[in-house]
C-alpha positions, 0 to 999 in steps of 0.5 A: 520630668527632667531636672538640671544638676550643677555638678561643679563644672567651671565656666570658661570666659577667657579668649578662644585661642582657635584651631591653630593653637589646639593643633600646636598644643597637640603637636607639642603633647605628642612630641613630649610623649615620644621622649617620655616627657611628663610620663614615668621614668620607664617611658624615658629609657628607650628613647634616650638610650637610643639617642645616646647610641646615635651619639656614639659614631659622632664621638668616634668621628670627633676623636678621629678629627682631633687625634688623627686629623681626618674625617670620620663617618661621612655626613651623607652616610650617617642615616644609612649606617645607623638605620637599625637604631632609627628603625628601632626608635620608630618602632618603639615610639610610633605606637605611643603617638597613636595607640593611646587615643585609639585604645581609650577611644578619645578621638571623638573628644578631640574632634568635638573641638574645632580640630579636623582629622587633617589637623589631628593627623598633621599634629601626630606626623609633625611630632614624630617627624620632629623626633626622628629629625632630632635623632639624626640632626643632633649627632650630625650637628655635633660632628659639624661643630667639632669640625669647625672647632678642630679646624681640619685642613681644607674647607669645612664640609658645609654643603655635605652637612646641610645636604645631610640635614635636608635628607634627614628631614625627608627621611624622618617624614617618610618614616613617620608617615608609614610608621604611624600608619602601620602603628595605627592599625592596632590600639595595642602598643605591643602589636604596633611595635611588632608590626613596624619592626617586622616591615623594616626587617622584611624590606631589609632582608628582601633587598640583598636577596633580590639584588643578589638574584638579579646581579648574578643573572647579569641584570645589573641595571635591574639589581640597582632598583632593589635598593629602593625597597628600603626607605633608608637607601631610597632616601640615600638615592635621592641624596645622590641625585640632588647633591652628587654624594657617594652612594652608600651601596656597592657596585655602582649605586642606584638608578639614575634620575629623579625617579627615587625622589618621585617615589619618596613623594608618592610613598609619603602621600600614601602613608598620610592618606592611609593614616587619615583614612584610619582616623576617619574610621576610628572617629566614626565608631 
């Protein structure tokens, strides 16, 4: 014999806001989590400390413009020069976006509502991409606004600034796709942090070894391809191709042509597909 108990749940008779609203809410929630908003003070230390570090080159560039009447760090080289800080930010915060839902197995709860795996993954990737883009765009914008206010000789470097913003968005999407995919392989945040930073260190260490070996053997054209193993230099190669900026690597730069751009698109697709596959598996458990 079965019985029905009233355990006090309140009925909801308001409007149904739909899947789009649910996806936006999940995106905002994930973005707030990246910066530790709504969480303990300890959760805010790393993201905001790294944000302050990213502002230091901007302060130096502004001081050079104000005191020496010349430009400081080039807009096109900002992301590559600051890549260790960006990589640490990605490694530290990507697991906070994906690990809790996997660890506490609440993914089926999200999917019990009209939110699909694709929308769930999109919300997570958009949040991480927005966070990385803000990390890069804020100091770039600060430098550009200061350039306009100080009014250096010659026209402002608007084209270089806008190009750097576009490539910052591309880099943020590339890093988010792969960073979240790697961090989602484990529900433990510590292992996720270690995995992401280990991949960055591996690519960073492999590039000079492969480049030096090929270059010393006289294969200069082959050595140029070694730079593309690192995501920051890969996106810089796309920037050189699109905006004709100065390469931020020595000895002639990157391979010519659109191949780096195609490679970026392929890698983003692979990262998104891997992340979606991981969540489909987690939802089925």
